[in-house]
C-alpha positions in Angstrom: 90.5 129.0 126.6 93.4 127.3 124.7 92.5 124.7 122.2 94.0 121.9 124.1 91.5 122.4 126.9 88.5 121.5 124.7 86.2 118.8 125.9 87.3 115.2 125.4 84.3 114.7 123.0 85.4 117.6 120.8 89.0 116.4 120.7 87.9 112.9 119.7 85.6 114.3 117.0 88.3 116.6 115.6 91.0 113.8 115.8 88.6 111.6 113.8 88.0 114.2 111.2 91.7 114.8 110.8 92.5 111.1 110.6 89.8 110.7 107.9 91.1 113.7 105.9 94.7 112.5 106.0 93.8 109.0 105.2 91.8 110.2 102.2 94.6 112.4 101.0 97.0 109.5 101.2 94.5 107.4 99.1 94.2 104.7 101.8 91.1 102.7 102.7 90.4 101.9 106.4 91.5 98.4 105.6 94.8 99.4 104.2 95.5 101.8 107.1 94.6 99.0 109.5 97.0 96.6 107.8 99.8 99.2 107.8 99.3 100.3 111.4 98.4 97.0 113.0 95.2 98.7 114.3 91.9 97.0 113.9 89.8 98.4 111.0 86.7 98.7 113.3 88.7 100.8 115.8 89.9 103.1 112.9 86.2 103.5 112.0 85.3 104.3 115.6 88.2 106.8 115.8 87.1 108.5 112.6 83.6 108.8 113.9 84.8 110.4 117.1 83.5 107.5 119.2 86.9 106.4 120.6 90.0 108.2 121.9 93.4 106.9 120.6 96.2 106.0 122.9 99.6 107.5 122.4 100.8 104.1 121.0 97.9 104.2 118.5 98.7 107.8 117.5 102.3 106.7 116.7 101.2 103.6 114.8 98.7 105.6 112.7 101.1 108.4 112.0 103.7 105.9 110.9 101.2 104.1 108.6 100.3 107.5 107.1 103.9 108.4 106.5 103.7 111.5 108.8 105.1 112.2 112.2 102.9 111.9 115.3 103.6 115.6 115.9 102.1 116.5 112.4 99.0 114.6 113.3 98.6 116.3 116.7 99.4 119.7 115.2 96.7 119.3 112.7 94.2 118.4 115.4 95.3 121.5 117.4 94.9 123.7 114.3 91.4 122.4 113.7 90.5 122.9 117.4 91.7 126.5 117.3 89.8 127.2 114.1 86.6 126.0 115.8 86.9 128.4 118.7 
């Protein structure tokens, strides 16, 4: 089964792990990412824990705040999903 057909829970967990990893690589706190993306810090925490699913608008806002393209963010999620299969 292709990676993009994984369960919604798995996708959320992987997205959270990828978001956390990139945020750490960029040297940003959740607070700083929240400030730059105009996304609530508590929501970022919930995303990173895999407890919430981001909207398309949120993906674009987070990617911009991380100085990457939304495509790069999604491609990293897909890469992780494929490696878990």
